[in-house]
N, C-alpha and C positions, 0 to 999 in steps of 0.2 A: 929322638934327638935330645939332645943334654937341656939339662932346667936351664941354665943362664941363658939360652937361644931362646925358649919358648915366654922365659920371664919377659924380654928384653919383646918380643912379635906380638905378644897382647898386649904390652905398654905402648906400643907404637898403637896399637890398634885401639885402644882406649882412648888416647889420647886424639886422636884424630876424628873420634866421635863423642867427641866431650861426654865419657865417661870414667866414672873414679876408676883408678887402677888401686885394688890391693894386692899387693905381693903375695904370693901361692905360697903353698905350705910343701915344703920339699920332705915328699914323701919317698919312702921304700919303698923298692918294689919287692913286693911279696908277690909272685905270680898268680892271675882270673880274686884280686883284692882290689876291689871298691871300695873300703875303709875310707879315702879322704875325700873321695868322691858325695859317700854319703854324707856326711859331716859337714859338706858344704853345702850341699843342696839343703841337707836340714838347718844349717843358722842366716841362711841369705832369705834378705824379708819375701812376703807377698807378689807377683808380678815384677821381679827381679833381675837382672841379668846377668848372667852367667857366661866367661868365653873361654873358649878350649883351644887348642889348636883343630882338631880334627872330632870328625862321627866317629873316627876308629878308635879315638881314645875310649868310646861305651866298650862295654865284654860281649863277649860272642852269643854268650850264653843268655836263650831266652828270659830264660830265669829269672836271670842274674839283670835285664834289661829292664823287662818288665818291672820288677821292683822298681830299678831308679824312676820309670817311666811316672810310677806312680805317685810317686812324691812331686815326679816337678810338673806332672797334671797337678796334683792339688794347690798349689803354690801359684801355679800357670805363671812360669816360670819360660823367659827368653833363651833360647842359647844362639851364643855367635861363635860357628866355627871358620877360624880363618884360612886353614888350608883349603875347605872349600868356598869360602867366600860369599857365607849368604847368615842370614840369621833365623831361626828356629822360631816357631812360637810352641810352648807344652800341646797344643793342637795338632801341631802339622807331625813332630818329634817321627812315631811309630811311622809314616809312610818313608820319612826322610834316613832312618834306621835299614828300614828294610829294604829297600834299593839301594841302599850303602853294600848291602850285603849281597846284592846280587851281581857288581861287580866282579867278587870275586870265584863266582862259583866256579869254576872247572879248575881252583883249585883246592878246594873244601870237597870233606863230604856230604855235605848238605845238596839235594836238590832245590830244582825248581817248584817243584809238588809242594817239599816242605815248606819252600818258605810263601806259596801260593796261597797252603792250608795255616800258617803262621796270620798271613794278612787277612782271614774269613774272621 
């Protein structure tokens, strides 16, 4: 999705929910690179809110997700996912992320058994 459309969606969401909208950094596309997301998490204060278009903006690779999750939990962040129409606190992120992966198992090499093993 083009960045200007994402920005407009996030700005509208913030206005409706009385949040302060800060224009996102335009990021270069580098496959499997989450440098901007890591920098954003590092730069926000504890218990801050972060708006994203979708949980599917998180990495598919569990190791990369776990590294992001650790930073999110350390700061007790709240994530707002516009397309899923939900607000997820840091302590619910893991199950929300894993449940989102279950939707596309038929297209992936990953099995339900592997997801269950990760959840334990």
